[in-house]
C-alpha positions as MATLAB code, in Angstrom:
seq = 'MSQNSHSSRAIQDNDEIDLGRLYGILVDHKGTIASITAIFAIAGAGYALLTDPIYRADALVQIENASSTNPLSDVTSLLGQEPPSESEIEIIRSRMVLGRAVDILNLDLLVEPVRFPVIGDFLTRIGVERPDSFVTNLLSDVGLYQSNSATEGWKYTWAGETIDVKSMPVADAYLNETFTVKVRDESNYILSYEDRVLGEGKVGVSSDFLDGDISVLIGSINAPPGATYELTHIPRLMAINDLRKKLTINEQGQETGILNWGLTSPDPLLAEKTLATIADIYVSQNIQRQSQEARNSLNFLDSQVPAVRDELRRAEDSLNTYRTDKDSVDLSLETESILERLVNLESQLNELEFSEAEISRRFTPSHPTYAALLEKKRQLQSEREKLESQIKKLPETQQEVLRLQRDVAVNQQIYVQLRNKVQEMQIAEASTVGNVRILDEAKVLPNPVKPNKKLIVVLAALFGAMLAVGLVLLRAAFNRGVEAPDQLEQLGLPVYATVPLSEEQAKLNRRVKRTNGRAHSIATGLLAERNPADTSIEALRGLRTSLHFAMLEGNDNRLMITGPSPAIGKSFICVNLAAVCAQAGQRVLIIDGDMRKGHIHTVFGESSEGGLSEVLAGRIMLEDSIRPVESIENLYYLSRGVAPPNPSELLVTKTFKDLLEDASNQYDLVIVDSPPVLAVTDATIIGKNVGTSLLVARFQLNPPKEVKLAIRRLETGGVVVKGAVLNAMERKAATAYGYGYYNYSYAGLGMRK';
ca = [
       0.000    0.000    0.000;
       1.426    3.420   -0.970;
       2.009    6.237    1.449;
      -0.830    8.208   -0.078;
      -3.283    5.571    1.111;
      -3.364    7.401    4.463;
      -4.914   10.480    2.828;
      -8.559   10.757    1.944;
      -7.667   13.010   -0.942;
      -4.679   14.758   -2.458;
      -3.352   17.953   -1.002;
      -4.995   20.849   -2.704;
      -3.228   23.720   -4.400;
      -2.520   26.804   -2.359;
      -4.925   28.835   -4.484;
      -7.858   26.542   -3.700;
     -10.110   26.879   -0.671;
     -10.143   23.691    1.361;
     -13.592   23.813    2.932;
     -12.978   20.623    4.859;
      -9.866   22.064    6.464;
     -11.639   25.305    7.312;
     -14.422   23.348    8.969;
     -11.876   21.300   10.853;
     -10.115   24.457   12.075;
     -13.391   25.736   13.464;
     -14.031   22.414   15.181;
     -10.534   22.456   16.705;
     -11.101   25.920   18.122;
     -14.698   25.436   19.158;
     -13.768   26.166   22.763;
     -12.194   29.499   21.815;
     -15.147   30.398   19.614;
     -17.615   29.442   22.326;
     -15.689   31.431   24.951;
     -15.508   34.606   22.847;
     -19.174   34.234   21.896;
     -20.124   33.848   25.559;
     -18.059   36.897   26.525;
     -19.775   39.036   23.909;
     -23.187   37.670   24.871;
     -22.521   38.517   28.529;
     -21.282   41.967   27.510;
     -24.423   42.459   25.430;
     -26.605   41.396   28.337;
     -24.753   43.803   30.625;
     -25.209   46.618   28.137;
     -28.905   45.832   27.773;
     -29.359   45.876   31.556;
     -27.343   49.046   32.194;
     -28.728   51.085   29.294;
     -31.569   53.416   30.210;
     -34.888   52.049   28.883;
     -36.716   54.257   26.391;
     -40.507   54.526   26.703;
     -42.919   55.591   23.985;
     -46.136   57.529   24.345;
     -48.544   57.572   21.407;
     -51.720   59.312   20.362;
     -54.106   59.108   17.396;
     -55.328   62.308   15.693;
     -57.801   62.780   12.853;
     -57.519   65.729   10.475;
     -60.721   66.382    8.517;
     -61.038   68.445    5.371;
     -61.579   72.001    6.493;
     -65.142   73.272    6.072;
     -65.461   77.033    6.084;
     -67.751   78.643    8.629;
     -67.898   81.862    6.616;
     -71.356   82.422    5.037;
     -69.681   84.597    2.427;
     -67.583   81.717    1.114;
     -70.406   79.731   -0.521;
     -69.267   80.945   -3.931;
     -66.024   78.911   -3.520;
     -67.773   75.567   -3.070;
     -66.703   74.389   -6.500;
     -63.008   74.544   -5.590;
     -61.124   71.290   -4.855;
     -58.880   70.832   -1.799;
     -55.885   68.496   -1.265;
     -55.705   66.227    1.829;
     -54.100   68.357    4.576;
     -52.015   65.635    6.228;
     -48.577   66.612    4.901;
     -48.962   70.297    5.655;
     -50.442   69.569    9.074;
     -47.503   67.295    9.944;
     -45.115   70.150    9.236;
     -47.238   72.473   11.360;
     -47.086   70.001   14.247;
     -43.291   69.797   13.944;
     -42.892   73.567   13.656;
     -41.317   75.802   16.268;
     -44.692   77.491   16.711;
     -46.110   74.298   18.266;
     -43.036   72.605   19.741;
     -41.634   75.874   21.057;
     -44.733   76.461   23.150;
     -44.441   72.906   24.535;
     -40.808   73.583   25.459;
     -41.832   76.773   27.246;
     -44.749   75.213   29.115;
     -42.843   72.124   30.311;
     -39.416   73.776   30.785;
     -37.843   71.248   28.429;
     -34.874   73.566   27.930;
     -33.914   72.965   31.572;
     -32.105   69.668   32.147;
     -31.978   68.309   35.696;
     -29.639   65.304   35.942;
     -29.101   63.530   39.280;
     -25.523   62.436   39.969;
     -25.649   58.640   40.016;
     -23.273   55.960   41.197;
     -20.756   55.271   38.373;
     -21.767   52.818   35.637;
     -24.518   51.000   37.532;
     -26.168   53.920   39.302;
     -29.069   54.303   36.865;
     -29.683   50.553   36.909;
     -29.746   50.460   40.707;
     -32.158   53.374   40.771;
     -34.469   51.737   38.229;
     -34.770   48.592   40.311;
     -35.554   50.638   43.400;
     -32.291   50.457   45.363;
     -32.386   53.080   48.078;
     -29.528   54.978   49.673;
     -27.039   52.653   51.471;
     -26.652   52.930   55.193;
     -23.641   54.405   56.972;
     -21.863   51.030   57.188;
     -21.677   50.772   53.405;
     -20.602   54.387   52.982;
     -17.770   53.869   55.429;
     -16.562   50.875   53.420;
     -16.598   52.937   50.218;
     -15.063   56.085   51.624;
     -11.533   54.755   51.143;
     -11.985   54.457   47.365;
     -13.318   57.962   46.937;
     -16.964   57.051   46.342;
     -18.113   58.721   49.537;
     -17.949   62.498   49.711;
     -18.135   64.484   52.896;
     -17.342   68.137   53.617;
     -18.149   70.854   56.077;
     -21.021   72.219   54.046;
     -23.009   69.058   53.572;
     -22.501   65.685   55.172;
     -23.569   62.763   53.003;
     -23.050   60.727   49.905;
     -23.221   62.825   46.752;
     -24.900   60.147   44.654;
     -28.674   60.033   44.384;
     -30.752   56.890   44.739;
     -34.292   55.679   44.207;
     -36.988   57.999   45.540;
     -34.723   61.078   45.797;
     -35.881   64.039   43.700;
     -35.895   67.815   43.520;
     -38.446   69.972   41.692;
     -36.726   72.792   39.785;
     -39.409   75.228   38.666;
     -37.207   77.530   36.586;
     -33.632   78.600   36.003;
     -33.347   81.539   33.597;
     -29.738   82.346   32.753;
     -27.892   84.933   30.719;
     -26.861   83.909   27.205;
     -23.260   83.522   28.353;
     -24.295   80.662   30.656;
     -26.416   78.706   28.201;
     -25.267   75.083   27.944;
     -23.218   75.507   31.112;
     -23.663   72.988   33.924;
     -24.374   74.087   37.487;
     -24.371   71.829   40.532;
     -27.049   71.828   43.196;
     -26.158   70.103   46.452;
     -28.866   69.494   49.027;
     -28.147   71.044   52.404;
     -31.458   70.103   54.003;
     -35.083   69.897   52.957;
     -35.343   73.700   52.766;
     -31.886   74.829   51.618;
     -29.405   74.036   48.872;
     -25.974   75.122   47.625;
     -25.344   76.147   44.004;
     -21.868   75.641   42.498;
     -20.290   76.337   39.142;
     -16.979   74.840   38.021;
     -16.197   73.659   41.568;
     -16.827   77.164   42.889;
     -19.648   77.752   45.365;
     -21.924   80.552   44.139;
     -24.117   80.703   47.199;
     -27.060   79.208   49.027;
     -30.753   79.246   48.130;
     -34.060   78.462   49.779;
     -36.862   76.239   48.555;
     -39.822   78.166   47.147;
     -37.852   81.398   46.785;
     -36.260   82.568   43.548;
     -32.565   83.113   44.295;
     -30.202   85.165   42.108;
     -26.540   84.327   41.576;
     -23.624   85.815   39.623;
     -25.033   89.360   39.854;
     -28.416   88.298   38.566;
     -27.174   86.355   35.530;
     -28.660   83.199   37.037;
     -31.917   82.810   38.890;
     -32.948   79.474   40.432;
     -36.370   78.550   41.775;
     -36.667   75.121   43.404;
     -40.185   74.127   44.420;
     -39.382   71.181   46.666;
     -36.584   68.875   47.800;
     -37.124   65.199   48.501;
     -33.513   64.098   49.025;
     -31.139   63.748   51.994;
     -28.241   66.126   52.618;
     -25.350   65.677   50.211;
     -27.444   64.541   47.220;
     -26.159   66.301   44.125;
     -27.899   67.342   40.902;
     -26.592   68.951   37.732;
     -28.636   71.751   36.123;
     -28.135   72.839   32.521;
     -30.153   75.442   30.651;
     -29.793   74.642   26.974;
     -30.747   77.081   24.168;
     -34.443   77.060   23.326;
     -33.780   76.153   19.694;
     -31.676   73.170   20.781;
     -34.469   71.981   23.041;
     -36.955   72.282   20.171;
     -34.691   70.286   17.856;
     -34.210   67.596   20.505;
     -37.967   67.363   20.956;
     -38.457   67.189   17.178;
     -36.033   64.240   16.964;
     -38.016   62.327   19.588;
     -41.378   63.056   17.926;
     -42.573   60.799   15.119;
     -45.742   61.366   13.058;
     -46.989   58.886   10.483;
     -50.181   58.813    8.473;
     -52.071   55.539    8.682;
     -52.927   54.510    5.169;
     -52.870   56.912    2.235;
     -54.701   60.232    2.427;
     -56.773   59.023    5.381;
     -56.063   62.037    7.543;
     -55.416   59.703   10.521;
     -52.067   60.551   12.111;
     -50.251   58.325   14.599;
     -48.101   60.369   16.966;
     -45.236   58.926   18.979;
     -42.783   60.439   21.454;
     -39.884   58.621   23.121;
     -38.188   59.485   26.410;
     -36.403   57.720   29.287;
     -39.068   59.160   31.588;
     -42.452   57.547   30.789;
     -44.463   60.188   32.641;
     -42.650   63.017   30.873;
     -43.214   61.347   27.495;
     -46.960   61.134   28.079;
     -47.205   64.657   29.475;
     -45.165   66.154   26.646;
     -47.181   64.452   23.913;
     -50.459   65.499   25.523;
     -49.210   69.087   25.734;
     -48.217   69.113   22.059;
     -51.658   67.759   21.136;
     -53.423   70.461   23.176;
     -51.298   73.201   21.626;
     -51.927   71.899   18.120;
     -55.707   71.611   18.586;
     -55.845   75.097   20.112;
     -53.932   76.741   17.276;
     -56.026   74.821   14.744;
     -59.224   76.248   16.194;
     -57.726   79.738   16.196;
     -56.660   79.301   12.599;
     -60.109   78.060   11.545;
     -61.897   80.959   13.281;
     -59.585   83.559   11.745;
     -61.624   83.588    8.524;
     -64.852   84.428   10.322;
     -63.052   87.049   12.412;
     -61.685   88.809    9.331;
     -65.141   88.861    7.696;
     -66.686   90.199   10.896;
     -64.145   93.030   11.011;
     -64.998   93.906    7.419;
     -68.750   93.951    8.109;
     -68.323   96.038   11.265;
     -66.456   98.643    9.249;
     -69.298   98.839    6.651;
     -72.328   99.101    8.969;
     -71.812  102.768   10.082;
     -71.351  103.980    6.510;
     -74.471  102.201    5.262;
     -76.468  103.529    8.226;
     -75.410  107.079    7.399;
     -76.335  106.585    3.742;
     -79.778  105.328    4.752;
     -80.356  108.322    7.001;
     -79.355  110.784    4.277;
     -81.589  109.042    1.744;
     -84.609  109.214    4.065;
     -83.980  112.895    4.822;
     -83.744  113.736    1.120;
     -87.031  111.922    0.343;
     -88.917  113.636    3.161;
     -87.621  117.066    2.185;
     -88.614  116.609   -1.450;
     -92.144  115.446   -0.561;
     -92.567  118.396    1.738;
     -91.537  120.789   -0.991;
     -93.782  119.124   -3.604;
     -96.781  118.510   -1.344;
     -96.520  114.656   -1.032;
     -96.025  113.448   -4.551;
     -97.134  109.801   -5.024;
     -95.916  107.225   -7.561;
     -98.025  105.570  -10.201;
     -98.411  101.803  -10.386;
     -95.990  101.600  -13.320;
     -93.390  103.627  -11.446;
     -93.742  101.470   -8.330;
     -93.167   98.351  -10.456;
     -90.002   99.842  -11.889;
     -88.884  100.812   -8.393;
     -89.412   97.284   -7.038;
     -87.394   95.749   -9.887;
     -84.625   98.305   -9.494;
     -84.363   97.739   -5.735;
     -84.135   93.985   -6.323;
     -81.272   94.470   -8.803;
     -79.462   96.797   -6.409;
     -79.827   94.193   -3.659;
     -78.281   91.471   -5.817;
     -75.461   93.796   -6.856;
     -74.734   94.637   -3.231;
     -74.660   90.913   -2.381;
     -72.122   90.382   -5.135;
     -70.069   93.314   -3.834;
     -69.728   91.592   -0.455;
     -68.785   88.313   -2.097;
     -66.254   90.025   -4.337;
     -64.610   91.654   -1.330;
     -64.216   88.199    0.239;
     -63.031   86.422   -2.905;
     -60.548   89.145   -3.862;
     -58.491   88.262   -0.767;
     -58.132   84.652   -1.990;
     -58.055   84.630   -5.770;
     -57.020   86.725   -8.739;
     -59.611   87.973  -11.311;
     -58.494   85.231  -13.719;
     -59.651   82.478  -11.365;
     -62.802   80.681  -12.674;
     -64.801   81.445   -9.536;
     -63.846   85.123   -9.550;
     -64.535   85.360  -13.310;
     -68.023   83.827  -12.876;
     -68.840   86.380  -10.192;
     -67.731   89.261  -12.413;
     -69.850   87.927  -15.294;
     -72.919   87.754  -13.031;
     -72.225   91.294  -11.893;
     -72.065   92.565  -15.472;
     -75.457   90.967  -16.298;
     -77.139   92.635  -13.340;
     -75.567   95.983  -14.213;
     -76.885   95.616  -17.779;
     -80.436   95.017  -16.512;
     -80.118   98.037  -14.237;
     -79.127  100.231  -17.172;
     -82.248   99.113  -19.073;
     -84.479  100.093  -16.156;
     -82.736  103.437  -15.847;
     -83.481  104.106  -19.534;
     -87.201  103.527  -18.799;
     -87.029  105.846  -15.841;
     -85.768  108.680  -18.038;
     -89.052  108.562  -20.031;
     -91.106  109.343  -16.903;
     -92.074  112.880  -15.878;
     -89.390  114.780  -14.032;
     -91.266  114.738  -10.743;
     -91.874  111.003  -10.958;
     -88.192  110.466  -11.803;
     -86.993  112.366   -8.758;
     -89.394  110.663   -6.362;
     -88.447  107.282   -7.840;
     -84.758  108.014   -7.402;
     -85.173  109.113   -3.804;
     -87.372  106.145   -2.839;
     -84.925  103.801   -4.594;
     -82.052  105.156   -2.524;
     -84.041  104.681    0.675;
     -85.146  101.131   -0.190;
     -81.718  100.005   -1.378;
     -79.862  101.413    1.634;
     -82.473  100.003    3.985;
     -82.115   96.540    2.431;
     -78.316   96.771    2.505;
     -78.368   97.801    6.161;
     -80.614   94.864    7.083;
     -78.367   92.457    5.184;
     -75.281   93.791    6.915;
     -76.844   93.356   10.348;
     -77.853   89.805    9.489;
     -74.325   89.008    8.251;
     -72.783   90.434   11.424;
     -74.938   88.164   13.554;
     -74.087   85.167   11.380;
     -70.336   85.908   11.673;
     -70.569   86.226   15.434;
     -72.291   82.854   15.644;
     -69.745   81.303   13.256;
     -66.785   82.590   15.276;
     -68.218   81.348   18.543;
     -69.041   77.890   17.163;
     -65.698   77.183   15.455;
     -64.342   73.759   16.528;
     -61.555   73.277   13.979;
     -60.959   70.273   11.747;
     -58.759   68.308   14.193;
     -60.068   65.593   16.493;
     -58.124   63.638   19.125;
     -59.177   60.032   18.679;
     -56.794   58.500   21.256;
     -55.406   60.549   24.113;
     -51.660   60.434   24.746;
     -50.755   57.311   26.700;
     -47.390   55.714   27.421;
     -46.789   52.064   26.632;
     -46.196   49.942   29.756;
     -43.026   48.306   28.430;
     -39.990   50.164   27.061;
     -39.496   50.134   23.293;
     -35.708   50.289   23.593;
     -33.367   48.629   24.183;
     -34.531   45.301   22.795;
     -32.646   43.170   25.293;
     -33.111   39.857   23.524;
     -32.064   41.312   20.186;
     -28.993   42.985   21.712;
     -27.859   39.747   23.338;
     -28.421   37.787   20.120;
     -26.603   40.381   17.989;
     -23.734   40.587   20.484;
     -23.416   36.804   20.493;
     -23.528   36.700   16.678;
     -20.916   39.435   16.454;
     -18.723   37.625   18.975;
     -19.111   34.362   17.079;
     -18.253   36.026   13.762;
     -15.297   37.808   15.313;
     -14.057   34.568   16.888;
     -14.444   32.666   13.619;
     -12.666   35.468   11.768;
      -9.774   35.514   14.232;
      -9.426   31.734   14.141;
      -9.471   31.621   10.348;
      -7.122   34.608   10.098;
      -4.697   32.968   12.496;
      -4.922   29.741   10.517;
      -4.318   31.644    7.275;
      -1.061   33.068    8.604;
      -0.066   29.823   10.330;
       0.181   27.325    7.486;
       2.466   24.885    9.205;
       2.908   21.292    8.050;
      -0.132   19.243    8.988;
       0.412   15.921    7.193;
       3.326   13.720    6.065;
       2.146   14.136    2.488;
       3.191   17.779    2.567;
       6.777   16.830    3.415;
       6.832   14.025    0.873;
       5.799   16.504   -1.819;
       9.055   18.316   -1.045;
      10.987   15.117   -1.860;
      11.578   14.091    1.762;
      10.572   10.591    2.887;
       8.930   10.774    6.286;
      10.585    8.205    8.563;
       8.324    8.822   11.529;
       5.317   10.805   12.672;
       5.703   11.444   16.377;
       2.468   12.280   18.261;
       2.390   15.097   20.800;
       3.004   13.670   24.255;
       1.003   15.028   27.171;
       3.409   13.229   29.502;
       6.347   15.136   28.052;
       4.596   18.420   28.804;
       4.752   17.487   32.476;
       8.532   17.111   32.201;
       9.023   20.564   30.694;
       9.478   23.779   32.606;
       9.579   27.402   31.521;
      12.814   29.364   31.966;
      13.828   32.864   30.959;
      16.789   33.600   28.763;
      19.033   36.603   29.174;
      16.952   38.523   26.607;
      13.904   38.170   28.828;
      12.020   35.697   26.656;
      10.739   32.486   28.197;
      11.216   29.063   26.603;
      10.458   25.504   27.574;
      13.190   22.957   28.414;
      12.932   19.291   29.291;
      13.896   18.197   32.794;
      13.387   14.471   32.351;
      13.616   11.628   29.852;
      10.250   10.451   28.542;
      11.614    7.094   27.348;
      12.586    6.352   30.935;
       9.520    7.757   32.661;
       6.872    6.295   30.357;
       8.305    3.802   27.846;
       4.785    2.950   26.610;
       3.988    6.511   25.538;
       2.790    6.780   21.924;
       5.632    9.182   21.157;
       8.204    6.617   22.298;
       6.464    3.949   20.225;
       6.797    6.202   17.199;
      10.516    6.670   17.939;
      10.939    2.903   18.070;
       9.543    2.879   14.557;
      12.064    5.552   13.630;
      14.838    3.389   15.099;
      13.857    0.569   12.742;
      13.677    2.903    9.728;
      17.079    4.417   10.540;
      18.682    0.991   10.720;
      18.084    0.550    7.011;
      18.633    4.201    6.086;
      22.065    4.354    7.726;
      23.240    1.270    5.880;
      23.658    3.556    2.890;
      25.778    6.019    4.882;
      29.525    5.857    5.233;
      29.529    6.056    9.034;
      27.349    5.571   12.100;
      26.842    9.251   12.741;
      23.385   10.884   12.626;
      22.593   14.605   12.697;
      19.140   15.730   13.718;
      18.320   19.326   12.843;
      15.359   21.513   12.000;
      14.423   24.762   10.247;
      13.726   26.789   13.392;
      14.017   26.627   17.209;
      11.440   25.102   19.580;
      10.357   22.290   17.278;
      11.400   19.376   19.533;
      14.570   18.158   17.812;
      16.344   17.781   21.156;
      13.379   15.703   22.371;
      13.766   13.484   19.287;
      17.537   13.184   19.858;
      17.535   12.129   23.502;
      14.557    9.799   23.315;
      15.710    8.184   20.050;
      19.082    7.612   21.662;
      17.367    6.111   24.704;
      15.295    3.595   22.696;
      18.398    2.650   20.687;
      20.373    2.137   23.925;
      17.548    0.069   25.352;
      17.898   -2.146   22.240;
      21.523   -2.910   23.197;
      23.438   -0.291   21.193;
      26.107    1.942   22.709;
      24.811    5.409   21.915;
      26.463    8.802   22.339;
      24.480   12.051   22.206;
      26.456   15.168   21.275;
      24.843   18.521   21.984;
      26.077   20.414   18.912;
      24.185   23.596   19.775;
      26.914   25.365   21.715;
      24.798   28.520   21.922;
      21.502   27.393   23.451;
      21.668   23.637   23.775;
      19.977   22.171   26.848;
      20.387   18.389   26.616;
      22.181   18.474   29.975;
      18.943   19.614   31.664;
      17.246   16.371   30.600;
      19.687   14.483   32.814;
      19.689   17.079   35.580;
      23.300   18.237   35.167;
      25.139   21.400   34.133;
      26.536   22.237   30.710;
      30.144   22.903   31.838;
      32.850   20.501   30.713;
      31.334   19.711   27.337;
      31.857   20.101   23.587;
      33.125   23.677   23.603;
      35.840   22.841   26.127;
      36.917   19.727   24.158;
      37.157   21.689   20.890;
      39.060   24.456   22.687;
      41.541   21.859   23.979;
      40.832   22.435   27.637;
      39.769   18.864   28.417;
      39.946   15.485   26.752;
      36.988   13.771   25.083;
      37.106   10.840   27.493;
      36.792   13.205   30.436;
      33.796   15.100   29.014;
      31.543   12.166   28.098;
      28.978   11.441   30.800;
      27.067    8.169   31.212;
      23.314    8.116   31.875;
      23.053    6.006   34.979;
      19.379    5.170   34.612;
      19.803    3.750   31.078;
      22.610    1.345   30.247;
      24.719    2.026   27.106;
      23.559    5.666   26.876;
      26.126    8.494   27.056;
      26.060   12.188   26.234;
      28.389   15.111   25.628;
      26.966   18.452   26.805;
      27.446   21.694   24.866;
      29.897   23.144   27.372;
      30.263   26.805   28.220;
      28.854   28.979   25.411;
      31.857   30.161   23.359;
      32.001   33.446   21.408;
      32.821   31.587   18.141;
      30.883   28.286   17.868;
      31.070   28.073   14.056;
      34.854   28.528   14.056;
      35.235   25.689   16.549;
      33.147   23.343   14.394;
      35.243   23.840   11.249;
      38.443   22.796   12.999;
      40.102   19.414   12.532;
      39.545   18.777   16.220;
      35.805   18.420   15.632;
      36.344   15.921   12.817;
      38.713   13.919   14.979;
      36.190   14.023   17.817;
      33.509   12.530   15.582;
      35.908    9.858   14.315;
      36.846    8.830   17.845;
      33.204    8.751   18.884;
      32.304    6.572   15.890;
      34.971    4.099   16.843;
      33.845    3.889   20.458;
      30.038    3.826   20.019;
      27.559    2.005   17.823;
      25.564    5.164   17.153;
      26.489    8.836   17.460;
      23.590   11.316   17.393;
      24.393   15.022   17.025;
      21.780   17.594   18.016;
      22.512   20.620   15.816;
      21.278   24.217   15.930;
      18.424   25.303   13.575;
      19.395   25.446    9.903;
      17.890   28.849    9.165;
      19.282   30.473   12.306;
      23.023   29.745   11.988;
      25.424   27.838    9.704;
      26.418   25.277   12.351;
      24.050   22.619   10.998;
      25.671   22.748    7.574;
      29.131   22.334    9.088;
      28.033   19.415   11.268;
      26.120   17.795    8.400;
      29.234   17.609    6.230;
      30.877   15.448    8.917;
      28.076   12.903    9.385;
      26.759   10.226    7.108;
      23.049   10.686    7.730;
      20.989   13.812    8.331;
      17.353   14.042    9.397;
      15.191   17.161    9.376;
      12.574   17.618   12.093;
       9.416   19.664   11.314;
       6.840   20.508   13.963;
       3.137   20.023   13.337;
       1.378   23.301   12.381;
       4.513   25.317   13.115;
       6.943   24.942   10.206;
       5.394   25.893    6.842;
       6.387   23.790    3.813;
       8.178   26.818    2.345;
      10.325   27.072    5.465;
      11.179   23.357    5.301;
      12.025   23.690    1.622;
      14.294   26.647    2.349;
      16.087   24.658    5.067;
      16.646   21.743    2.673;
      18.006   24.111    0.048;
      20.320   25.712    2.621;
      21.746   22.308    3.582;
      22.082   21.143   -0.010;
      23.928   24.340   -0.879;
      26.465   23.416    1.811;
      26.815   19.901    0.431;
      24.580   18.155    2.981;
      21.999   15.658    1.740;
      18.909   15.363    3.938;
      18.022   11.695    4.163;
      14.477   12.165    5.422;
      12.186   13.962    7.803;
      10.415   13.474   11.103;
       7.024   15.138   11.684;
       6.996   15.941   15.389;
       4.226   16.829   17.864;
       1.474   15.520   15.632;
      -1.977   16.170   17.090;
      -5.305   14.625   16.321;
      -7.253   17.620   15.055;
     -10.329   18.029   12.957;
      -8.471   20.342   10.577;
      -6.148   17.531    9.555;
      -8.866   14.875    9.630;
     -11.171   16.850    7.322;
      -8.397   18.471    5.317;
      -5.853   15.687    4.838;
      -7.518   12.573    6.167;
      -4.604   11.800    8.483;
      -5.163    9.051   11.035;
      -3.110    8.231   14.091;
      -3.463    4.950   15.953;
      -2.126    4.030   19.365;
      -2.010    0.483   20.649;
      -2.961   -0.059   24.259;
      -3.694   -3.499   25.683;
      -6.361   -5.259   23.657;
      -7.967   -2.113   22.258;
      -7.113    0.201   19.429;
      -8.142    3.841   19.313;
      -8.219    6.076   16.316;
];
């Protein structure tokens, strides 16, 4: 069976997206994802609890098509009218309406109680009252309890503690400035500005400060001494704009005239009161606007009555005088008929004059309604001219009497009409009700509309989950370490062993700090001795068998184990491979070739002095520096020695070659632990003096490109890498779904995958 039989599919190209591997990565980090998601969900729940709830008051208003109460406007009945909803909405949102609400409710005066930091509003909402003296004493040391000579008490306010600020007019220079009111007792308070005491005031009395630039009137105090409040008088226009942002008006349906009002506020009572006030102001101004038409017509009629009355009096006087002079001249039947018709025409013309005076304020003469009125007026004037031509044929006396009686009759009829119109206008003005009707009074909803706690928690959890998934995938994208033997074999390296990660070995490691301050892990025990049945040791026994045949092709019994980078476990491979070989009966020597940072001596609990560096420097002999491992027969090691300033120069000397020759003659197997290939050139120098070289790569740490670069570096120096060892292999979903790698361990009668 080929080596590829252990893979469920071939390794995909780098440009392809391996969905199976991505899914496996998420499965491997499910704990991290769940933890981050839980943290965000808890944070969302905390935010939802601590955020002030927003309440909504609503009302329902009907706007009917305006019907004029002016009796003079009947001539405009043919005119169409658009639904008034859009224009009325703008009127409601205007400064004329909202400004009056701001003035009535003092919405430009902000009174903010000083709460306990972060959770103060939440504690107040759930009804937590002021702590007793025992709690305040505990908190005084951290600065949360304030006490001074002026007022003794905690400055924070709690549930049930309020003050009623009636007004606080300020000069323009102090608009948007914050003043502090501190309760002295139930009848007195202290006003401060920028940590400077301005003076004291009394409840129910308007007190002036800063030479009269500020005046404060507090109606009542229901708070203990020390309770603090912040007062800010914002500009009236700012208060109107804030109120406009909180007010929403929507028409239900299309052109129905039914408007749904809504107003949001953290204070449910204030929301209801404010919306009701706006509704009252709007209805009141609507009635005033509707009655304005009747009022204007009434003013016009009142101005005409005296003049018509004077005209009537003059006409009557003229008729009486003429009859007296002519000895009571009477009219014939024909003349009386002409007079009656003429008076009727004059009455109609006067009626049109009133209507024209009303219409001229609304329309231009080119408007169809105005044009129809003018045409009717011309017809009546034409008929009047015909009657006047008949009058001219009468005797002179009859003509004069007819003219005088006509003036009296016409003026008398006009005067009666004017009086009737005045009474009608007075009735119309008094009975005006407007075209707005409140269907549903302003009421606040029992539950807050914001925040939506469930939605916030769900969104926070979703955001945390997405962030966690993104971080995991991003980390995986930048950490493309080797995850399967196939990846190394694609680089031309046969994989001699796949060594699983040993949990037992982790117990033997301890963290130490180097001189540069960075911590690293070193082994303080030999796993092959402590737990010979560990799966990692079993894998190294397989490596021992593979090396037996691989080293037959070499020209000596020397083996170098190296790697691309530090902290990949090559020293672990060296010492434990040497141990299993020694346990098989071979005499094995371990040489710590990393004279800079080697730590093989710590595995056996000894110091590094008296090792390789001293032998190469000629200070001691090889026989004196080799140390036996007492717990394992046939196992010996040579420590790195004291770190020299020139390790590479010591390795290129003939002394090092002679040392390796002597070691080969004395031992069956010589294993050299070399420094990382990509860090220094020592591995290349050592590799040229050994017959077999193995490269160790750590699972998910060394990318294939890094391994390839290390191989190329060694080959450039004339060192042929015989094969590779994949170390610290873990059973992860990313490799199972991505590469189909399986790892088996044999224990007793069972087998686990």
